[in-house]
N, C-alpha and C positions, 0 to 999 in steps of 0.2 A: 508553319503552316497552321491555321486554324480552320475549326469546321462551322457552318452554316447549316441549320435544317432549313429547308425549302418550302416552298408551299405545296401542298400534296403530298408529303412524306418524304422527299428527296432531299437528299442532304448533298452540299459541294463544299470544297475547300477553298477557303480566301488564300492566293500563295504570298509567301512573305520573301520571296528568294527576287533577286534582281536588284539593279539601282535603285538605291536608298537617298532620300531627299530630305524629307522634312522629319525631323525627330522619330528617324530610324523609319517611316512611314516609307511602301514600296510605292513607286509610281506602277500604277496599274496598265504596262505597256502592253499592246496588242500581242505583242510575239508570247505573253505569257500565258499558258492553258488557261480556260476557262471552263468550269461546270455548265454554266448558261448565262442568259443575258440576265437574271439576277445579281449573279457572283459579279458582272461588270458593272451594272450599276451602283453595287455596295462597295467595289472597289474604288470606283472612284467618287465617289460621294465623301470616301473617310478619307483618301488621299487629299482631299480637294480641302475637307473640312478641316484636317490636320495642316495644311500649307498656310490657312489661312490664320489658324492659330499659333504656330511658329513664327510668322510675319508679326503678328500682335506681339508676342512674347519679345522678339527681338527689338523692338523700338523702346526707347528711352521713354518713362514715367511719365514724361509732361509731354510727348508726342501723343500719345493715347489719347489725352482728353481736348488735343487742340486739331485743328483742319490745317491742313497743307496745300487744300484743294479751292478753288472759286465756289464749288460749289456747297461747302460749309461741312459736309460730314466730317465726322471724327472715328479713327480706330474702333473704338469700346462701343457706339453706334452704330457700325458696321456689324461689328459680331452680336450684336442684340437683334440687329437686321434678319442676320442670317439664320439664329434663332426662330423667328418669328415667319421668317419667310418656309422654315421647313414643318412647323408647327401648323401654320395654314394650310399648306397643302396635303401633310399626311393627316393628319389629325382633323381637323377643322374640316377638311375637304374632302380626302378620301374616305377616310373612316366615317365623317361624318357626325364627328363626337363634338357634344359642345364645349366650347371655350368661351370663357367668362370675357376674354379682351383679345380677340385675333390681331387688333390691331395695335396689339400694346409697345410696339415698337418707334410708334409714330405720337407725336405732342403738336399740335398749331400748325399742322401739315408737314412737316420735317421729322426725320429720325432724332430721339434722344436717350440720353441717358440719365438715372440718376446720381447724387454722388457716391451713393452706397452700393451700386452695381459697378464693382471692380473687375479687373480684367481673371480673375480668379474666379469670380463668382459668374461673369459672363462666361467664361470658359467650360467650368464645371454644367451651367446649364445647356451650353450647345452641344456640350458631347452627351448628356442625358439625353437632347432631343434626337442627338444622331442613335444612339440606341433604341432608341424607340422605332425610330424608322428603320432599322435592322430587324426588330421585332417583327413589325409590321410584314418588310419583305419577306421575311422567312417563314412566314407562314401562310401569305398571297400569292396566288398566280398573278404575274404580270400583266395577264390580258382582264384580269379583274375590273369591275367599272366600279368607281368611286359612289357611296352613298349620294344622294339627293338632298341638295341642303342649299345654304345661303351663299357660301364658297362660290359656287359656280354662276350667281347672278342669271337663275332661269334656264340658262344652257345644259345639254346634255354632261352629266359629270362624265370625266376623263376617267380612261384606263391608268394603272397603278404605272404600266410604264410610260406614259406621257406624262403623269405627275414625275418621275423620277429624271427623264429625261431632262423636264425643265428646271428640277431642282441641282442637276449636275452644270447646267449651262448657265445658271444662277452663281454658285459656287465659282465657277471656274471664271469667270467675270468678274466678281467681285475680288479673288484672288489678284488676278491683273492689278484690279484700282488699288489695293493695298502694298503692289509689289510697289508702285509707283511712290506711294507713302514712305515705303521704306528705304526708297532710294535715294528721295527727297529730304528725309530723317537722317542718312548719314548709315543706315543698317543693311544688312544685305537682300542682295537683290537675285531674282532668278528662282529656280528651285530649289 
């Protein structure tokens, strides 16, 4: 179990007991007590982030830069995309921070990675982005409204809770996509 300081001075524990799946990550089952909604969101985000990373790590090196699906994306492109999704929604969107290239995961209207963007580099960047998200959630009330800015395309900014809900579905959806690629590549499937 580890402790996170929540917004408004509250602290909560993140449970580490329960069924282990991805690199020792505990699935944030609804049966595991949670101190609040922030803990639940962070538990699911951490779990799905580590699921995606475990799936990518399980793939043979040549499968990381090749596509197995008609849409053409590669596992490394997916990792970079998820890092930028989290950057766009938390830093650029919710916090209203200037981000030099919020769409840096795209080139010529598709995802891309450069030759020097390795699994190790993208894993470190994704985990760093996850740590930033955890820090923001730990000091911010879930009902807080995001800063106005270009991320919202003229619409009213969303609350942190809505942003986190979007991120959870994004990670869960892409974890499923990567599960298909792992199966097609002869790697492990499921949680």
